N, C-alpha and C positions, 0 to 999 in steps of 0.2 A: 545538240543535247536535247532540245525540245522535242525532236522527232522520237528520240529514244524514250523519253519520259512518257510521251503520249502512247507509244507502242506498248510500253510496259503497263501503263494504266489500262489500256484496252485488253491486253492479255489477262490481266488480273481480274478485270470486270467479267470477261468471258468465263474464266475459271470459277469465279464465285457463282455466276449464273448457272453453270453446269452442275456445280455442287448442290445448289438449291433445287434444281429440277430432279436430280438423282435422289435427294432426301425426300422430296414430295412423292416420287414414284415408290420408293422403298416404304414410305409410311402408308400409302394406299394398299400396297401388297401386304404389309404387316397387318393392317386392319382386316383385310379379307381373310388372311390365314388364321388370325385369332378368332374371328367369327366362326370359321369352319371347324377348327380343331378344339378350341377351348370354350366355344359358345359364349364368348364375352364380347360385349360391344364397348370398346375403349374410345375415349374422346380423341379428336384429332391431335390436340396439343399433347396429351399423354402419350399417344402413339409416336409423335415426333421425338419426345424425350426418351422413350424406350429404345427407339431405333438408334438415336445418337449415342446413348449410353452403351448399347450393345456394340456399336462400331468402335467406340473408344476402348471398351474392354477387350475387344478382339485384337486391336492393335497393341495394347499394353501387354496382353498375355502372349501374343504370337511373336512379337519382335525379340524379346530376350531368348526365347527358346530357339528361334531360327539362328540368332547370332551364336548362341552357345554350341549348337550342333554343327554349325558351319566352322567354328573355330576348332572343334575337335576332329574335324575332317570326315564327318559322316557323309554318305552318298547324298547327292542332291535330291533324288526322288524321295529318300527317307526323310530328309529335312522338310521337304514340301508337304508330304503327307502328315507328318507329325505336327507341323506348324498349323496345318488346316484343322486337324483334330483338336488341338489346344484352343485355337481361336473359336472354333465351333462350340466347344464346351464352355468357354468364357461367355460367349453371347447367349447360350442357352441358360447359363446361370443368372444372367441379368434378366432375361425374360421370365425365368422362374420366380425371382425375387419381386419383380415389378408386377407381374400378373397374378401371383399367388397360385401357381399351378405346379404340378410335379415337374421334375427335370426332364422326364421322358416326353411329357406333353409339350414342354418348351422346345425340346429338340424336334418334335414333330412339326411344331409351328415353323421352325426354321427350314425343315425339309420341304414343307408345303410352299414356303416363300421361294425356295430355290426352284421348285417345279414350275411355279407361276412365272418366275423370271425367265426360265428356259423357254417356256411357251411363248412369252412376249418377244424374246429375242428371235425365236424361230419365225414368228409371224412378221416381224419387222424385216428380217432378212428375206423372207419370201416375198413380201410386198416390194422391197427395193430391187430384188432380183427380177421380179415381174416387170417393174417399171424400166429397168435397164434393158431387158430383153425387148420391150416394146419400142424403145427408142432406137 
């Protein structure tokens, strides 16, 4: 039993560490996008709060709609697209309220965040692909 508890604790510690790193990266990307789009310099603590609230709002808004459309038997691609749009709108609404910008500017902040994230993912994949090819 002791091995199971230590393995469970290790997995939980790893999951919490990954969540903290993801939150910090998302906060840094959010601050950069906010500076570019809204010309606002938000504090790091406020940025963490906004990113967390946006994530929570995204889950709260997206889950019921996904569940409802899945129950009525809508096609899976339709459910995915609609759920993404609802989650995107909920997160943009949080950004709008917290940053005191228009909804469209808040949506643009999110789009810039997505573009930065895609570039980072591409660069990391390129780096690991290059390292794997060199080995």
